[in-house]
Residue frames relative to the residue before (quaternion, step in Angstrom):
aa qw qx qy qz dx dy dz
M 1.0000 0.0000 0.0000 0.0000 0.00 0.00 0.00
R 0.0573 -0.7998 0.5975 -0.0070 3.52 -0.90 0.96
C 0.5462 -0.6016 0.4790 0.3321 3.53 -1.24 0.61
I 0.4831 -0.6782 0.4728 0.2882 3.55 -0.94 0.89
A 0.7012 0.4900 -0.2778 0.4371 3.58 0.96 -0.84
C 0.8421 0.1820 -0.0694 0.5029 3.61 0.71 -1.03
N 0.4077 -0.7409 0.4446 0.2951 3.60 1.28 -0.02
E 0.3731 0.7196 -0.4953 0.3125 3.63 1.14 0.65
D 0.5127 -0.6383 0.4826 0.3111 3.53 -1.11 0.77
L 0.2183 -0.8187 0.5244 0.0842 3.60 -0.69 1.10
R 0.4504 0.6864 -0.4680 0.3271 3.61 1.18 0.07
V 0.3766 -0.7144 0.5506 0.2114 3.54 -1.01 0.88
A 0.4519 -0.6781 0.5063 0.2821 3.54 -0.92 0.95
S 0.4559 -0.6853 0.4925 0.2828 3.55 -0.98 0.81
A 0.5583 -0.6035 0.4574 0.3389 3.53 -1.19 0.62
P 0.5663 -0.5888 0.4300 0.3845 3.60 -1.10 0.56
P 0.5662 -0.6166 0.4095 0.3628 3.59 -1.02 0.67
R 0.4341 -0.6906 0.5163 0.2608 3.55 -1.03 0.84
P 0.5578 -0.5953 0.4472 0.3668 3.58 -1.07 0.64
T 0.4093 -0.7317 0.4937 0.2309 3.55 -0.99 0.82
R 0.7467 0.3303 -0.2027 0.5406 3.59 1.10 -0.58
L 0.6053 -0.5729 0.4207 0.3583 3.55 -1.21 0.57
E 0.6421 0.5494 -0.3171 0.4305 3.59 1.05 -0.76
D 0.6652 0.5220 -0.3007 0.4411 3.59 1.18 -0.52
E 0.5760 0.5822 -0.3747 0.4345 3.59 1.25 -0.22
P 0.4027 -0.7564 0.4540 0.2443 3.65 -0.42 1.16
A 0.6494 0.5209 -0.3367 0.4400 3.63 0.95 -0.76
I 0.6503 0.5012 -0.3158 0.4756 3.58 1.01 -0.76
R 0.6496 0.5207 -0.3193 0.4528 3.60 0.96 -0.83
M 0.6374 0.5264 -0.3337 0.4530 3.58 1.10 -0.65
L 0.7366 0.4255 -0.2283 0.4736 3.60 1.03 -0.75
L 0.8001 0.2055 -0.0782 0.5581 3.57 0.98 -0.86
P 0.4685 -0.6892 0.4652 0.2986 3.60 -1.05 0.59
V 0.2430 0.7675 -0.5536 0.2131 3.59 0.70 1.06
G 0.8144 0.2480 -0.1920 0.4883 3.55 -1.00 0.80
R 0.5759 0.5780 -0.3833 0.4329 3.58 1.26 0.13
S 0.5333 -0.5942 0.4951 0.3425 3.49 -1.23 0.52
G 0.4853 -0.6681 0.4829 0.2915 3.57 -0.91 0.91
L 0.6155 0.5437 -0.3399 0.4582 3.55 1.12 -0.66
A 0.6385 0.5228 -0.3307 0.4579 3.59 1.05 -0.72
I 0.6294 0.5171 -0.3359 0.4729 3.58 1.01 -0.75
A 0.6679 0.4941 -0.2968 0.4709 3.58 0.92 -0.93
A 0.6429 0.5203 -0.3251 0.4586 3.61 0.99 -0.79
G 0.6367 0.5326 -0.3284 0.4507 3.59 1.01 -0.74
Y 0.6855 0.4602 -0.2880 0.4852 3.57 0.93 -0.86
A 0.6277 0.5125 -0.3443 0.4741 3.60 1.00 -0.69
G 0.6246 0.5371 -0.3324 0.4592 3.59 1.09 -0.67
L 0.6239 0.5332 -0.3387 0.4601 3.57 1.09 -0.68
F 0.7501 0.3620 -0.1961 0.5175 3.58 1.06 -0.77
A 0.3471 0.7843 -0.4622 0.2253 3.60 1.23 0.28
V 0.5181 0.6243 -0.4337 0.3922 3.60 1.19 -0.12
I 0.6151 0.4492 -0.3362 0.5540 3.57 1.31 -0.21
P 0.5447 -0.6967 0.3400 0.3199 3.61 -0.51 1.15
I 0.6805 0.4860 -0.3282 0.4394 3.64 0.79 -0.81
F 0.6509 0.5227 -0.3210 0.4473 3.59 1.06 -0.69
S 0.5919 0.5605 -0.3851 0.4327 3.61 1.11 -0.49
L 0.6626 0.4818 -0.3084 0.4836 3.59 1.01 -0.73
I 0.6346 0.5147 -0.3258 0.4756 3.57 1.04 -0.75
A 0.6359 0.5350 -0.3261 0.4506 3.60 1.02 -0.80
I 0.6291 0.5203 -0.3381 0.4682 3.59 1.01 -0.75
L 0.6779 0.4955 -0.2916 0.4581 3.56 0.85 -0.99
L 0.6992 0.4623 -0.2796 0.4683 3.59 0.81 -0.96
G 0.6188 0.5497 -0.3442 0.4432 3.60 1.05 -0.69
I 0.6630 0.4910 -0.3004 0.4786 3.57 0.93 -0.88
L 0.6733 0.4926 -0.3002 0.4625 3.58 0.90 -0.91
A 0.6495 0.5205 -0.3164 0.4551 3.60 1.02 -0.78
I 0.6426 0.5116 -0.3289 0.4659 3.59 0.95 -0.80
R 0.6477 0.5052 -0.3169 0.4742 3.59 0.98 -0.81
D 0.6528 0.5219 -0.3113 0.4523 3.58 0.98 -0.85
I 0.6784 0.4871 -0.2939 0.4649 3.59 0.92 -0.88
K 0.6598 0.4980 -0.3170 0.4650 3.60 1.00 -0.73
R 0.6600 0.4934 -0.3097 0.4744 3.61 1.10 -0.63
N 0.7691 0.2348 -0.1227 0.5817 3.59 1.13 -0.66
P 0.2296 -0.8311 0.4876 0.1374 3.62 0.10 1.23
G 0.6070 0.5738 -0.3628 0.4131 3.62 1.15 -0.34
K 0.6196 0.5459 -0.3469 0.4447 3.58 1.21 -0.30
H 0.2612 -0.7433 0.5985 0.1452 3.51 -1.23 0.63
G 0.5180 0.6692 -0.4554 0.2766 3.57 -1.33 -0.01
M 0.3074 0.7763 -0.5037 0.2218 3.58 1.20 0.34
G 0.6231 0.5526 -0.3456 0.4323 3.62 1.01 -0.71
R 0.6576 0.4944 -0.3066 0.4787 3.56 0.98 -0.82
A 0.6476 0.5223 -0.3213 0.4524 3.57 0.98 -0.82
I 0.6735 0.4790 -0.2950 0.4795 3.58 0.93 -0.87
F 0.6164 0.5390 -0.3444 0.4593 3.60 1.04 -0.74
G 0.6662 0.5025 -0.3033 0.4601 3.59 0.88 -0.91
L 0.6642 0.5030 -0.2953 0.4675 3.56 0.94 -0.91
T 0.6757 0.5020 -0.2937 0.4529 3.58 0.89 -0.94
M 0.6822 0.4718 -0.2954 0.4741 3.59 0.85 -0.91
G 0.6311 0.5340 -0.3369 0.4507 3.59 1.01 -0.72
V 0.6740 0.4846 -0.2916 0.4752 3.57 0.93 -0.90
L 0.6731 0.5024 -0.3089 0.4462 3.61 0.85 -0.92
C 0.6847 0.4714 -0.2949 0.4712 3.60 0.90 -0.85
T 0.6294 0.5226 -0.3410 0.4630 3.60 1.03 -0.71
I 0.6379 0.5054 -0.3251 0.4817 3.60 0.99 -0.79
G 0.6434 0.5211 -0.3218 0.4592 3.59 0.98 -0.80
Y 0.6563 0.5001 -0.3129 0.4704 3.59 1.00 -0.80
L 0.6482 0.5136 -0.3229 0.4602 3.57 1.00 -0.77
I 0.6409 0.5059 -0.3235 0.4782 3.59 0.98 -0.79
L 0.6534 0.5041 -0.3090 0.4729 3.57 0.97 -0.83
L 0.6581 0.5146 -0.3054 0.4570 3.59 0.97 -0.83
I 0.6595 0.4991 -0.3070 0.4709 3.60 1.00 -0.79
N 0.7739 0.3621 -0.1778 0.4882 3.58 0.95 -0.86
I 0.3539 0.7729 -0.4778 0.2214 3.62 1.19 0.19
N 0.6716 0.4970 -0.3052 0.4570 3.62 1.05 -0.66
R 0.6557 0.5242 -0.3116 0.4451 3.59 1.19 -0.39
I 0.5603 0.6031 -0.3915 0.4111 3.58 1.25 -0.18
P 0.3489 -0.7311 0.5380 0.2329 3.61 -0.74 0.98
W 0.2165 -0.8231 0.5178 0.0863 3.57 -0.58 1.15
S 0.5067 0.6931 -0.4099 0.3082 3.62 1.20 -0.04
């Protein structure tokens, strides 16, 4: 359909298709942990608690497992949480090792 006066196309563009699954809706994914790897969620929380030595090692393990899980299943989300857990685990472990090596050099008086 065209306008008689200016010959402009009068057809209305159709709306973009709505996602069919709940996991595909970006607003829902931002609010709820749907479509995320459970390992990625666990790695993120372990990364938050990585200042406690045992959690830093757990964060490294869960981060690696979560990254492998997400790469094997492209439909899953949560790569940011997995990388956060891995990064915090590695940084805190390095900090503990530096502290452990230099513990005798600290003046305790």
